[in-house]
N, CA, C and O of each residue as an XYZ file, in Angstrom:
524
protein
N      80.360     54.964     81.398
C      81.222     55.995     80.842
C      82.625     55.862     81.433
O      82.788     55.594     82.623
N      83.606     56.049     80.605
C      84.996     55.925     81.041
C      85.378     57.078     81.957
O      84.899     58.202     81.808
N      86.246     56.774     82.900
C      86.750     57.776     83.827
C      87.784     58.634     83.095
O      88.815     58.115     82.667
N      87.525     59.952     82.943
C      88.461     60.795     82.193
C      89.834     60.907     82.852
O      90.840     61.052     82.158
N      89.886     60.842     84.174
C      91.174     60.906     84.861
C      91.994     59.645     84.577
O      93.199     59.724     84.340
N      91.341     58.493     84.602
C      92.028     57.232     84.297
C      92.502     57.237     82.849
O      93.613     56.792     82.557
N      91.669     57.736     81.944
C      92.060     57.827     80.537
C      93.293     58.718     80.382
O      94.248     58.353     79.696
N      93.267     59.876     81.017
C      94.400     60.799     80.938
C      95.665     60.150     81.503
O      96.739     60.245     80.908
N      95.531     59.497     82.642
C      96.678     58.832     83.264
C      97.288     57.782     82.347
O      98.508     57.711     82.204
N      96.439     56.967     81.726
C      96.943     55.942     80.794
C      97.563     56.587     79.566
O      98.604     56.144     79.082
N      96.922     57.631     79.067
C      97.417     58.291     77.855
C      98.778     58.948     78.080
O      99.584     59.033     77.154
N      99.037     59.409     79.292
C     100.316     60.065     79.570
C     101.492     59.088     79.571
O     102.642     59.511     79.449
N     101.228     57.810     79.706
C     102.287     56.806     79.636
C     102.750     56.553     78.200
O     103.926     56.270     77.969
N     101.848     56.650     77.255
C     102.146     56.252     75.875
C     103.362     56.946     75.267
O     104.196     56.257     74.680
N     103.512     58.263     75.370
C     104.664     58.904     74.723
C     106.017     58.404     75.218
O     106.966     58.317     74.439
N     106.116     58.075     76.496
C     107.378     57.561     77.034
C     107.772     56.285     76.295
O     108.922     56.115     75.889
N     106.809     55.402     76.130
C     107.091     54.127     75.472
C     107.243     54.280     73.965
O     108.123     53.664     73.363
N     106.405     55.087     73.362
C     106.467     55.245     71.905
C     107.786     55.887     71.480
O     108.444     55.401     70.561
N     108.171     56.963     72.136
C     109.436     57.624     71.783
C     110.641     56.753     72.117
O     111.576     56.646     71.323
N     110.616     56.134     73.290
C     111.722     55.255     73.671
C     111.840     54.056     72.751
O     112.943     53.665     72.370
N     110.713     53.476     72.396
C     110.721     52.311     71.518
C     111.174     52.686     70.113
O     111.933     51.946     69.488
N     110.718     53.823     69.618
C     111.152     54.257     68.287
C     112.652     54.502     68.263
O     113.329     54.157     67.295
N     113.165     55.094     69.322
C     114.602     55.311     69.443
C     115.346     53.968     69.450
O     116.376     53.823     68.792
N     114.823     52.997     70.190
C     115.457     51.675     70.242
C     115.440     51.009     68.871
O     116.441     50.427     68.452
N     114.325     51.090     68.180
C     114.223     50.480     66.846
C     115.186     51.167     65.883
O     115.858     50.502     65.095
N     115.254     52.491     65.943
C     116.160     53.243     65.062
C     117.626     52.931     65.340
O     118.466     53.013     64.444
N     117.928     52.573     66.582
C     119.313     52.294     66.987
C     119.498     50.821     67.353
O     120.302     50.491     68.224
N     118.762     49.949     66.693
C     118.773     48.519     67.038
C     120.152     47.891     66.897
O     120.502     47.010     67.683
N     120.939     48.315     65.924
C     122.270     47.720     65.751
C     123.145     47.993     66.976
O     123.778     47.079     67.504
N     123.181     49.229     67.418
C     123.988     49.582     68.583
C     123.478     48.938     69.855
O     124.265     48.460     70.671
N     122.163     48.922     70.030
C     121.590     48.310     71.224
C     121.773     46.798     71.219
O     121.873     46.175     72.276
N     121.818     46.212     70.034
C     122.046     44.764     69.935
C     123.408     44.398     70.514
O     123.557     43.345     71.134
N     124.392     45.255     70.317
C     125.715     44.999     70.897
C     125.636     45.013     72.425
O     126.260     44.185     73.089
N     124.877     45.944     72.972
C     124.688     45.996     74.416
C     123.987     44.730     74.903
O     124.392     44.135     75.902
N     122.945     44.327     74.201
C     122.204     43.113     74.572
C     123.118     41.899     74.474
O     123.091     41.035     75.350
N     123.931     41.824     73.414
C     124.860     40.688     73.270
C     125.746     40.559     74.499
O     126.008     39.449     74.963
N     126.208     41.683     75.027
C     127.119     41.653     76.175
C     126.412     41.312     77.487
O     127.063     40.934     78.461
N     125.077     41.446     77.518
C     124.341     41.222     78.774
C     123.246     40.175     78.656
O     122.432     40.020     79.566
N     123.221     39.469     77.561
C     122.144     38.510     77.290
C     121.966     37.486     78.406
O     120.842     37.204     78.820
N     123.053     36.941     78.885
C     122.966     35.937     79.945
C     122.498     36.560     81.254
O     121.701     35.963     81.977
N     122.986     37.750     81.560
C     122.629     38.427     82.806
C     121.143     38.714     82.917
O     120.583     38.668     84.012
N     120.502     39.006     81.803
C     119.082     39.371     81.845
C     118.165     38.216     81.436
O     116.975     38.417     81.197
N     118.719     37.025     81.359
C     117.905     35.836     81.094
C     117.468     35.659     79.659
O     116.433     35.043     79.404
N     118.234     36.186     78.706
C     117.854     36.077     77.296
C     118.776     35.156     76.495
O     118.668     35.077     75.272
N     119.677     34.465     77.185
C     120.684     33.675     76.476
C     120.102     32.468     75.749
O     120.679     32.023     74.756
N     118.995     31.933     76.204
C     118.435     30.741     75.583
C     117.497     30.994     74.417
O     116.988     30.048     73.816
N     117.264     32.250     74.092
C     116.314     32.551     73.014
C     116.957     32.339     71.646
O     118.110     32.716     71.440
N     116.225     31.744     70.718
C     116.792     31.434     69.400
C     116.711     32.581     68.383
O     116.660     32.332     67.179
N     116.700     33.806     68.847
C     116.672     34.962     67.945
C     117.829     35.889     68.284
O     118.335     35.885     69.406
N     118.234     36.671     67.316
C     119.337     37.592     67.511
C     118.957     38.777     68.380
O     117.779     39.086     68.560
N     119.964     39.428     68.910
C     119.738     40.569     69.794
C     119.066     41.729     69.074
O     118.240     42.424     69.664
N     119.409     41.948     67.807
C     118.771     43.033     67.054
C     117.269     42.781     66.953
O     116.469     43.704     67.108
N     116.894     41.548     66.695
C     115.469     41.217     66.601
C     114.787     41.381     67.953
O     113.635     41.811     68.017
N     115.486     41.045     69.033
C     114.906     41.247     70.365
C     114.619     42.713     70.624
O     113.563     43.059     71.154
N     115.550     43.573     70.253
C     115.366     45.017     70.420
C     114.166     45.483     69.598
O     113.334     46.245     70.089
N     114.076     45.033     68.365
C     112.991     45.457     67.479
C     111.633     44.949     67.962
O     110.651     45.691     67.948
N     111.577     43.690     68.389
C     110.316     43.128     68.875
C     109.883     43.818     70.163
O     108.707     44.133     70.340
N     110.834     44.050     71.059
C     110.513     44.750     72.302
C     109.992     46.153     72.002
O     109.021     46.599     72.612
N     110.629     46.842     71.069
C     110.177     48.177     70.691
C     108.778     48.156     70.099
O     107.931     48.975     70.456
N     108.539     47.220     69.194
C     107.212     47.114     68.579
C     106.156     46.777     69.631
O     105.046     47.309     69.601
N     106.510     45.891     70.559
C     105.573     45.529     71.629
C     105.254     46.744     72.495
O     104.098     46.960     72.860
N     106.268     47.534     72.823
C     106.032     48.721     73.646
C     105.137     49.731     72.932
O     104.269     50.341     73.557
N     105.341     49.907     71.647
C     104.483     50.836     70.897
C     103.045     50.336     70.878
O     102.114     51.094     71.152
N     102.869     49.069     70.557
C     101.519     48.508     70.489
C     100.818     48.475     71.834
O      99.655     48.864     71.943
N     101.524     48.010     72.861
C     100.925     47.903     74.193
C     100.594     49.268     74.789
O      99.534     49.449     75.388
N     101.502     50.223     74.623
C     101.226     51.548     75.200
C     100.094     52.243     74.455
O      99.298     52.958     75.064
N     100.016     52.042     73.155
C      98.910     52.623     72.385
C      97.577     52.014     72.803
O      96.590     52.724     72.993
N      97.559     50.697     72.943
C      96.332     50.019     73.368
C      95.913     50.491     74.762
O      94.742     50.782     75.005
N      96.886     50.562     75.670
C      96.576     50.993     77.026
C      96.017     52.412     77.022
O      95.021     52.690     77.689
N      96.650     53.299     76.281
C      96.198     54.689     76.227
C      94.783     54.803     75.697
O      94.012     55.651     76.147
N      94.440     53.956     74.747
C      93.104     53.994     74.148
C      92.069     53.216     74.950
O      90.892     53.185     74.590
N      92.512     52.587     76.040
C      91.578     51.828     76.867
C      91.286     50.444     76.338
O      90.296     49.829     76.733
N      92.131     49.935     75.445
C      91.969     48.589     74.897
C      92.763     47.635     75.785
O      93.994     47.636     75.773
N      92.049     46.829     76.546
C      92.673     45.896     77.490
C      93.772     46.589     78.299
O      94.915     46.130     78.303
N      93.444     47.679     78.978
C      94.484     48.454     79.666
C      95.239     47.681     80.741
O      96.445     47.869     80.902
N      94.548     46.816     81.476
C      95.239     46.067     82.534
C      96.224     45.068     81.946
O      97.351     44.943     82.425
N      95.803     44.369     80.922
C      96.691     43.411     80.259
C      97.845     44.134     79.559
O      98.984     43.669     79.592
N      97.548     45.264     78.932
C      98.592     46.066     78.279
C      99.616     46.548     79.293
O     100.817     46.526     79.027
N      99.142     46.983     80.459
C     100.059     47.448     81.506
C     100.969     46.315     81.975
O     102.163     46.527     82.192
N     100.415     45.123     82.132
C     101.239     43.975     82.521
C     102.296     43.665     81.455
O     103.446     43.368     81.778
N     101.897     43.737     80.198
C     102.856     43.513     79.113
C     103.969     44.541     79.120
O     105.129     44.209     78.874
N     103.622     45.786     79.399
C     104.634     46.843     79.457
C     105.592     46.639     80.631
O     106.791     46.887     80.510
N     105.061     46.189     81.759
C     105.948     45.878     82.886
C     106.936     44.798     82.466
O     108.130     44.898     82.746
N     106.437     43.773     81.798
C     107.313     42.698     81.324
C     108.377     43.192     80.359
O     109.509     42.709     80.383
N     108.026     44.148     79.514
C     109.001     44.669     78.550
C     110.037     45.564     79.227
O     111.147     45.730     78.722
N     109.669     46.137     80.370
C     110.598     47.012     81.083
C     111.705     46.235     81.805
O     112.788     46.771     82.038
N     111.438     44.990     82.154
C     112.429     44.230     82.919
C     113.746     44.095     82.156
O     114.778     44.536     82.661
N     113.752     43.501     80.955
C     115.035     43.397     80.249
C     115.585     44.756     79.819
O     116.798     44.961     79.798
N     114.697     45.671     79.481
C     115.130     47.015     79.091
C     115.897     47.683     80.231
O     116.953     48.279     80.017
N     115.358     47.578     81.427
C     115.969     48.234     82.584
C     117.246     47.527     83.018
O     118.251     48.182     83.295
N     117.219     46.216     83.079
C     118.400     45.471     83.516
C     119.557     45.592     82.524
O     120.711     45.740     82.927
N     119.251     45.530     81.246
C     120.316     45.603     80.236
C     120.750     47.040     79.983
O     121.939     47.308     79.808
N     119.812     47.948     79.962
C     120.123     49.313     79.555
C     120.578     50.245     80.651
O     121.188     51.277     80.373
N     120.293     49.900     81.893
C     120.602     50.835     82.977
C     121.300     50.135     84.153
O     120.954     50.355     85.314
N     122.268     49.307     83.838
C     123.012     48.549     84.850
C     124.008     49.467     85.559
O     125.217     49.375     85.346
N     123.487     50.339     86.393
C     124.315     51.349     87.067
C     125.402     50.708     87.928
O     126.473     51.290     88.106
N     125.143     49.538     88.455
C     126.097     48.859     89.327
C     127.369     48.436     88.591
O     128.373     48.106     89.222
N     127.325     48.445     87.261
C     128.503     48.085     86.475
C     129.339     49.298     86.064
O     130.436     49.147     85.526
N     128.827     50.478     86.315
C     129.504     51.697     85.893
C     130.625     52.077     86.861
O     130.461     52.018     88.080
N     131.740     52.460     86.303
C     132.864     52.908     87.132
C     132.901     54.428     87.257
O     133.272     54.969     88.298
N     132.510     55.108     86.174
C     132.477     56.568     86.206
C     131.338     57.019     87.123
O     130.193     56.597     86.960
N     131.664     57.873     88.080
C     130.692     58.314     89.085
C     129.478     59.005     88.449
O     128.339     58.752     88.840
N     129.730     59.875     87.472
C     128.635     60.580     86.808
C     127.742     59.642     86.017
O     126.518     59.771     86.053
N     128.339     58.706     85.309
C     127.553     57.741     84.520
C     126.783     56.801     85.444
O     125.644     56.434     85.158
N     127.408     56.419     86.542
C     126.732     55.557     87.517
C     125.479     56.262     88.055
O     124.417     55.651     88.179
N     125.617     57.538     88.368
C     124.495     58.326     88.885
C     123.393     58.462     87.831
O     122.211     58.326     88.149
N     123.770     58.728     86.594
C     122.809     58.863     85.505
C     122.049     57.556     85.276
O     120.826     57.563     85.133
N     122.773     56.439     85.240
C     122.117     55.148     85.003
C     121.237     54.747     86.188
O     120.192     54.124     86.001
N     121.658     55.104     87.412
C     120.829     54.820     88.585
C     119.521     55.610     88.510
O     118.456     55.094     88.849
N     119.609     56.858     88.065
C     118.408     57.676     87.912
C     117.469     57.061     86.875
O     116.263     56.980     87.109
N     118.006     56.627     85.734
C     117.176     56.003     84.705
C     116.551     54.703     85.220
O     115.399     54.390     84.918
N     117.324     53.962     85.995
C     116.847     52.705     86.581
C     115.642     52.964     87.485
O     114.609     52.308     87.351
N     115.777     53.925     88.407
C     114.673     54.186     89.327
C     113.486     54.848     88.625
O     112.345     54.679     89.058
N     113.734     55.593     87.560
C     112.610     56.135     86.776
C     111.808     54.986     86.174
O     110.577     55.013     86.178
N     112.507     53.978     85.656
C     111.800     52.825     85.103
C     111.035     52.077     86.193
O     109.945     51.563     85.943
N     111.602     52.013     87.406
C     110.869     51.399     88.518
C     109.595     52.185     88.817
O     108.546     51.597     89.080
N     109.688     53.514     88.778
C     108.510     54.350     89.022
C     107.454     54.131     87.943
O     106.264     54.041     88.241
N     107.892     54.047     86.698
C     106.959     53.777     85.600
C     106.303     52.415     85.808
O     105.093     52.272     85.629
N     107.102     51.413     86.188
C     106.541     50.080     86.455
C     105.533     50.142     87.603
O     104.525     49.437     87.579
N     105.797     50.974     88.601
C     104.846     51.139     89.701
C     103.521     51.727     89.218
O     102.451     51.266     89.615
N     103.595     52.738     88.369
C     102.373     53.311     87.800
C     101.619     52.292     86.957
O     100.391     52.218     87.002
N     102.358     51.521     86.201
C     101.725     50.471     85.385
C     101.082     49.407     86.275
O     100.027     48.871     85.935
N     101.711     49.099     87.410
C     101.142     48.125     88.331
C      99.811     48.625     88.897
O      98.888     47.839     89.113
N      99.718     49.928     89.135
C      98.450     50.508     89.602
C      97.379     50.312     88.523
O      96.251     49.923     88.823
N      97.743     50.585     87.275
C      96.779     50.404     86.178
C      96.383     48.942     86.070
O      95.202     48.623     85.933
N      97.377     48.043     86.130
C      97.102     46.607     86.010
C      96.226     46.098     87.148
O      95.429     45.178     86.965
N      96.378     46.700     88.318
C      95.622     46.247     89.484
C      94.303     46.947     89.695
O      93.580     46.621     90.636
N      93.971     47.892     88.852
C      92.701     48.613     88.992
C      91.558     47.717     88.534
O      91.546     47.264     87.389
N      90.606     47.460     89.409
C      89.488     46.585     89.024
C      88.674     47.179     87.867
O      88.495     48.392     87.757
N      88.203     46.299     87.035
C      87.350     46.711     85.915
C      85.989     47.104     86.467
O      85.425     46.422     87.323
N      85.471     48.225     85.957
C      84.172     48.712     86.438
C      83.090     48.438     85.440
O      81.931     48.778     85.677
């Protein structure tokens, strides 16, 4: 029988990714401009696809992976995939070190560390032995 606490914990991650990913997909044109400006910095310069497609694929992956994880479908593998999707999202989207405005720098730093915390929770899920 599945552990209800583990199920609840995994399920609570899904809305963060689903809502964030849907927002990214809906605003792919604007986010593509951000990705274009940071593509080399986040290691995406060699990919043969456009930035808009990267945003859309990342969003679709986050929706699929978080849904699978929440439902207990390959949760450890799904968590690892979500960690991987957070790396470019966090580096490109929350580069607080590039901000000059003090308030914006603080806001982006907060978003950055929130993503680190989410990645930490996902790492716990990924590292939980299968029973």
